[in-house]
C-alpha positions in Angstrom: -70.2 131.8 -5.8 -71.2 135.1 -6.9 -73.8 137.1 -4.0 -73.2 134.0 -1.8 -74.5 135.2 1.5 -71.2 136.0 3.9 -70.3 132.9 6.0 -71.6 130.3 3.5 -69.7 127.2 4.1 -71.3 124.4 3.1 -74.8 122.6 2.3 -73.9 119.7 0.9 -73.3 117.9 3.8 -77.4 117.3 4.2 -78.2 113.5 3.9 -79.8 112.8 0.6 -78.6 115.8 -0.9 -74.9 115.8 -0.8 -74.0 112.5 0.5 -75.8 109.2 1.0 -75.0 105.8 1.9 -77.1 102.6 2.2 -75.3 99.0 3.2 -77.3 97.4 0.6 -76.3 99.6 -2.6 -73.3 101.8 -2.1 -72.2 105.3 -1.3 -72.1 108.6 -2.9 -70.6 112.2 -2.3 -71.4 115.1 -4.6 -69.8 118.5 -4.9 -71.1 121.7 -6.5 -74.0 124.1 -6.0 -76.1 122.6 -2.9 -79.2 124.3 -4.1 -79.1 121.9 -6.9 -78.4 118.9 -4.6 -81.2 119.9 -2.1 -83.9 120.7 -4.8 -83.5 117.3 -6.4 -82.0 114.9 -3.7 -79.2 114.1 -5.9 -77.0 111.8 -4.0 -80.0 109.5 -2.8 -81.3 109.3 -6.6 -77.8 108.3 -7.7 -78.1 105.3 -5.0 -81.4 104.7 -6.0 -80.3 104.5 -9.9 -77.3 101.9 -8.4 -80.4 100.1 -6.7 -82.2 100.0 -10.2 -79.0 98.6 -11.6 -77.1 101.4 -13.2 -73.1 101.3 -12.8 -71.8 103.9 -10.5 -70.3 105.5 -13.1 -73.8 105.6 -15.3 -75.3 107.0 -12.2 -73.3 110.0 -11.7 -73.0 110.7 -15.4 -76.4 111.2 -15.6 -76.9 113.4 -12.8 -73.7 115.4 -14.0 -75.0 115.7 -17.6 -78.7 116.7 -15.9 -76.4 119.7 -14.0 -74.7 120.7 -17.1 -77.9 121.3 -19.1 -79.1 123.7 -15.9 -75.7 125.3 -16.2 -74.8 124.3 -12.5 -71.1 123.4 -12.0 -71.2 119.7 -10.4 -69.2 116.7 -9.5 -70.2 113.5 -8.2 -68.4 110.2 -6.8 -70.0 106.8 -6.3 -69.1 103.5 -5.1 -71.4 100.4 -5.2 -71.2 97.5 -2.5 -69.3 95.1 -5.2 -66.4 98.2 -5.0 -67.1 99.4 -8.8 -67.4 102.9 -8.8 -67.6 106.0 -10.9 -66.8 109.7 -10.8 -68.0 112.5 -12.9 -68.0 116.5 -13.3 -68.9 119.3 -15.6 -66.9 122.2 -13.8 -62.9 122.1 -14.1 -60.6 120.3 -16.6 -59.5 118.1 -13.7 -60.8 116.7 -10.8 -59.0 115.2 -7.8 -59.8 111.8 -5.8 -58.1 109.5 -3.8 -58.9 105.8 -3.2 -57.0 102.6 -1.4 -55.4 100.6 -3.7 -56.0 96.6 -3.4 -52.5 97.0 -1.6 -54.0 99.2 0.7 -51.7 101.9 -0.5 -53.7 105.7 -0.7 -53.8 106.6 -4.8 -54.2 110.2 -5.4 -55.4 111.0 -9.0 -56.0 114.1 -10.7 -58.3 113.0 -13.6 -58.7 114.6 -16.8 -62.0 115.1 -18.7 -62.3 112.8 -21.4 -65.4 114.3 -23.2 -67.5 117.4 -23.0 -70.5 117.2 -20.7 -73.8 118.5 -22.0 
């Protein structure tokens, strides 16, 4: 990141900003510019959107689109308590992610963005 402070490692480990989980709803993790996450409490809000009935894919896309409008490179992944999940990003052409298949085998995916985020 241009002009970042020396030694800057990660500020997305802040609960509510970069990650959030609620046993009644699901869990969220984001990547990107931490200042954006802290300013808006993005991970917590994605979880709130799922509480309000949005699918994980819809909730993460809402925030990734907002980040894109502010010219912030961003990505988010969320899962609800039923196991439905969603991932979206506006930065790189692909986003790596892993999950356990129903058989318990880890799956690694490099997913290409299928649409333009704006």
